[in-house]
RODODO-433922 format. One line per field, with one value per residue (C-alpha): residue number from 1; residue in three letters; x, y, z. Coordinates in nm, 3 decimals. Example, Ala and Ser with C-alpha at 12.3 -4.5 7.8 and 13.67 -1.06 7.14 Angstrom:
<mifis>
k <- c(1|2)
r <- c(ALA|SER)
u <- c(1.230|1.367)
v <- c(-0.450|-0.106)
w <- c(0.780|0.714)
</mifis>
This chain:
<mifis>
k <- c(1|2|3|4|5|6|7|8|9|10|11|12|13|14|15|16|17|18|19|20|21|22|23|24|25|26|27|28|29|30|31|32|33|34|35|36|37|38|39|40|41|42|43|44|45|46|47|48|49|50|51|52|53|54|55|56|57|58|59|60|61|62|63|64|65|66|67|68|69|70|71|72|73|74|75|76|77|78|79|80|81|82|83|84|85|86|87|88|89|90|91|92|93|94|95|96|97|98|99|100|101|102|103|104|105|106|107|108|109|110|111|112|113|114|115|116|117|118|119|120|121|122|123|124|125|126|127|128|129|130|131|132|133|134|135|136|137|138|139|140|141|142|143|144|145|146|147|148|149|150|151|152|153|154|155|156|157|158|159|160|161|162|163|164|165|166|167|168|169|170|171|172|173|174|175|176|177|178|179|180|181|182)
r <- c(MET|TRP|LYS|ARG|ASP|GLU|ALA|VAL|LYS|PRO|ALA|GLY|ALA|THR|ASP|GLY|PRO|ARG|THR|GLU|THR|PRO|LYS|PRO|SER|GLY|SER|ASP|THR|VAL|SER|ASN|GLY|ILE|SER|GLY|THR|VAL|GLY|THR|ILE|GLY|LYS|SER|VAL|VAL|ILE|LYS|GLY|GLU|LEU|SER|ALA|SER|GLU|ASP|LEU|THR|ILE|GLU|GLY|THR|VAL|GLU|GLY|LYS|ILE|GLU|LEU|LYS|GLN|ASN|ILE|LEU|THR|ILE|GLY|ALA|ASN|GLY|LYS|ILE|LYS|ALA|SER|VAL|PHE|ALA|LYS|ALA|VAL|ILE|VAL|GLN|GLY|GLU|VAL|THR|GLY|ASN|ILE|SER|ALA|SER|GLU|LYS|ILE|ASP|ILE|ARG|ASP|ALA|GLY|SER|VAL|ASP|GLY|ASP|LEU|ALA|SER|PRO|ARG|VAL|ALA|ILE|ALA|ASP|GLY|ALA|HIS|PHE|ARG|GLY|SER|ILE|ASP|MET|GLN|ARG|ALA|GLY|GLY|LYS|PRO|ALA|ASP|ALA|PRO|LYS|ALA|ALA|GLU|THR|PRO|LYS|ALA|ALA|THR|PRO|SER|GLY|PRO|GLY|GLY|ALA|SER|ALA|PRO|MET|ALA|ALA|ALA|SER|GLY|SER|SER|ALA|GLY|ALA|LYS|ASN)
u <- c(1.089|1.353|1.082|0.920|1.251|1.299|0.946|1.010|1.326|1.159|0.836|1.008|1.159|1.490|1.661|1.453|1.585|1.935|1.916|1.741|1.975|2.278|2.075|1.979|2.328|2.464|2.224|2.158|2.136|1.837|1.622|1.713|1.475|1.687|1.763|2.122|2.141|2.173|1.975|2.131|1.970|2.227|2.326|2.142|1.811|1.539|1.241|0.940|0.680|0.689|0.978|0.960|1.171|1.219|1.596|1.885|1.912|2.181|2.070|2.318|2.049|1.767|1.451|1.162|0.863|0.868|1.112|1.014|1.252|1.118|1.307|1.618|1.916|1.911|2.238|2.234|2.555|2.785|2.596|2.252|2.010|1.697|1.397|1.174|1.047|1.258|1.154|1.403|1.564|1.895|1.999|2.352|2.386|2.685|2.500|2.225|1.889|1.618|1.337|1.273|1.445|1.301|1.497|1.408|1.775|2.027|2.092|2.453|2.547|2.898|3.151|3.042|2.672|2.416|2.072|1.816|1.532|1.438|1.587|1.408|1.601|1.730|2.089|2.219|2.577|2.691|3.050|3.280|3.239|2.884|2.605|2.289|2.004|1.697|1.600|1.685|1.445|1.630|1.339|1.413|1.355|1.065|0.763|0.685|0.803|0.561|0.284|0.438|0.432|0.070|-0.005|0.199|0.012|-0.323|-0.261|-0.121|-0.432|-0.642|-0.463|-0.510|-0.857|-0.945|-0.903|-1.114|-0.821|-0.599|-0.859|-0.919|-0.597|-0.704|-1.047|-0.884|-0.668|-0.967|-1.169|-0.905|-0.912|-1.288|-1.256|-1.013|-1.254|-1.540)
v <- c(12.056|11.855|11.668|11.574|11.450|11.245|11.111|11.036|10.841|10.573|10.573|10.609|10.261|10.390|10.185|9.879|9.860|9.928|9.624|9.423|9.533|9.349|9.030|9.018|9.130|8.829|8.618|8.868|8.594|8.435|8.736|8.950|8.890|9.080|8.873|8.762|8.666|8.312|8.191|7.934|7.672|7.572|7.216|7.215|7.320|7.057|7.145|6.917|7.026|7.247|7.483|7.746|8.050|8.316|8.331|8.088|7.856|7.642|7.367|7.226|7.093|6.840|6.891|6.643|6.710|6.927|7.193|7.445|7.702|7.703|8.016|7.971|7.748|7.496|7.370|7.078|7.120|6.844|6.823|6.846|6.554|6.584|6.351|6.545|6.606|6.886|7.135|7.407|7.586|7.413|7.169|7.103|6.798|6.767|6.593|6.328|6.340|6.077|6.171|6.284|6.593|6.802|7.098|7.321|7.377|7.143|6.881|6.840|6.558|6.622|6.354|6.338|6.368|6.092|6.070|5.793|5.898|5.992|6.291|6.505|6.785|6.877|6.860|6.611|6.580|6.303|6.328|6.031|5.890|6.020|5.784|5.768|5.517|5.591|5.691|5.993|6.179|6.437|6.610|6.900|7.258|7.441|7.260|7.059|6.732|6.796|6.775|6.467|6.261|6.362|6.230|5.921|5.882|5.901|5.581|5.421|5.534|5.391|5.059|5.021|5.177|4.922|4.614|4.452|4.518|4.341|4.069|4.054|3.859|3.640|3.609|3.526|3.273|3.129|3.159|2.957|2.706|2.698|2.663|2.378|2.209|2.234)
w <- c(6.148|6.322|6.499|6.166|6.030|6.343|6.303|5.936|6.009|6.222|6.021|5.683|5.710|5.581|5.849|5.747|5.390|5.515|5.737|5.466|5.188|5.330|5.360|4.991|4.888|5.075|4.873|4.596|4.339|4.513|4.589|4.292|4.000|3.748|3.442|3.417|3.783|3.908|4.206|4.435|4.654|4.917|4.997|5.331|5.170|5.109|4.890|4.845|4.591|4.284|4.216|3.944|3.866|3.602|3.643|3.607|3.905|4.065|4.302|4.552|4.787|4.758|4.556|4.530|4.305|3.992|3.867|3.596|3.448|3.094|2.984|3.199|3.271|3.555|3.700|3.939|4.137|4.255|4.588|4.426|4.464|4.254|4.254|4.018|3.670|3.526|3.257|3.157|2.865|2.938|3.210|3.336|3.561|3.792|4.077|4.088|3.912|3.939|3.704|3.351|3.211|2.928|2.788|2.495|2.404|2.567|2.836|2.952|3.190|3.320|3.417|3.783|3.692|3.728|3.565|3.604|3.377|3.025|2.841|2.584|2.414|2.068|2.199|2.456|2.580|2.812|2.933|2.961|3.312|3.361|3.468|3.259|3.258|3.049|2.699|2.489|2.261|2.051|1.883|1.653|1.758|1.596|1.731|1.415|1.572|1.857|1.598|1.441|1.763|1.815|1.468|1.550|1.877|1.698|1.498|1.812|1.995|1.713|1.740|2.117|2.106|1.844|2.057|1.792|1.563|1.810|1.854|1.479|1.425|1.715|1.560|1.230|1.407|1.588|1.267|1.086|1.367|1.345|0.970|1.020|1.258|1.008)
</mifis>
């Protein structure tokens, strides 16, 4: 039986998780998918593409592309440089963001934060000393305003889709000119 135990030890991979366990515990917030944890992207990390997570995330590095944390909080740290469209439950900006930010609950731009892009959230806070260039859409929570802009877009779509409507005033103007010539 001692031989089987010895055979089980190498084949059982008990040593494997022991060596792997310290690695995740050193970065337990990144690899651990348990809710309540916060993942961290270090300042030397560069990500290009789409980034999504189902846990809170702090970014100190560079991300280019798209970031989605629809049910979680995204914090862009002081060293973070983001060139992306951001979708999250809440966004805290301490670094630099170039791109649009959409949050279902809150966007908070701290005093050292910088945002060049449009904001969409029911609550927006911009600290004194923060940099912001763009527009702010503070729609109400509950989803009804999402239907209202669609309804608002439909008449807008009808106006552009009816170039005749746009040309009708021109036609009227040219018709009045034609009427003046006759």
